[in-house]
C-alpha positions in Angstrom: -37.9 17.9 33.4 -37.4 16.2 36.7 -34.3 14.5 38.0 -35.3 11.0 36.9 -35.9 12.1 33.3 -32.6 14.0 33.3 -30.8 10.9 34.5 -32.5 8.8 31.8 -31.5 11.3 29.2 -27.9 11.4 30.3 -27.8 7.5 30.3 -29.2 7.4 26.8 -26.7 9.9 25.6 -23.9 8.0 27.3 -25.0 4.7 25.6 -25.1 6.5 22.2 -21.6 7.9 22.8 -20.3 4.4 23.8 -21.8 2.8 20.7 -20.3 5.6 18.6 -16.9 5.1 20.1 -17.1 1.3 19.4 -17.9 2.0 15.8 -15.0 4.4 15.5 -12.7 1.8 17.1 -13.9 -0.7 14.5 -13.3 1.8 11.7 -9.8 2.5 12.9 -9.0 -1.2 13.0 -10.3 -1.6 9.5 -8.2 1.3 8.3 -5.1 -0.2 10.0 -5.7 -3.5 8.3 -6.1 -1.8 5.0 -2.9 0.1 5.6 -1.0 -3.1 6.3 -2.3 -4.6 3.1 -1.1 -1.5 1.2 2.3 -1.6 2.8 2.7 -5.2 1.9 1.8 -4.4 -1.7 4.4 -1.7 -1.7 7.0 -4.1 -0.5 6.1 -6.6 -3.2 6.2 -3.8 -5.9 9.7 -2.8 -4.7 10.9 -6.4 -4.9 9.4 -6.8 -8.4 11.1 -3.6 -9.5 14.5 -5.0 -8.4 13.9 -7.9 -10.8 12.7 -5.7 -13.6 15.8 -3.5 -13.3 18.0 -6.6 -13.3 16.3 -7.7 -16.5 16.7 -4.3 -18.1 20.4 -4.3 -17.3 20.8 -7.8 -18.9 18.9 -6.7 -22.0 21.0 -3.5 -22.2 24.2 -5.5 -21.9 23.1 -7.9 -24.7 22.1 -5.0 -26.9 25.5 -3.3 -26.3 27.2 -6.5 -27.3 25.2 -6.8 -30.4 25.9 -3.2 -31.3 29.6 -3.9 -31.0 29.3 -7.0 -33.2 27.4 -5.1 -35.8 30.1 -2.4 -35.7 32.8 -5.0 -36.2 30.8 -6.6 -39.1 30.4 -3.2 -40.8 34.1 -2.5 -40.6 34.9 -5.9 -42.2 32.8 -5.2 -45.2 
């Protein structure tokens, strides 16, 4: 292998490495975007859970009130 062939080989390998690095960079960007979407979904789930717990507390309060009323009605009989 002469010097010219060696230089050509090194340049070809450098081009391949550069292309691979670009592909990796694009993959990392895609992963970052996916992570952002997941994080936003997590925030939305947390917000929905707040509303769900508020509804559960309301239902529990109403049920407690009804239980008390049933207890009063049973005592009156």
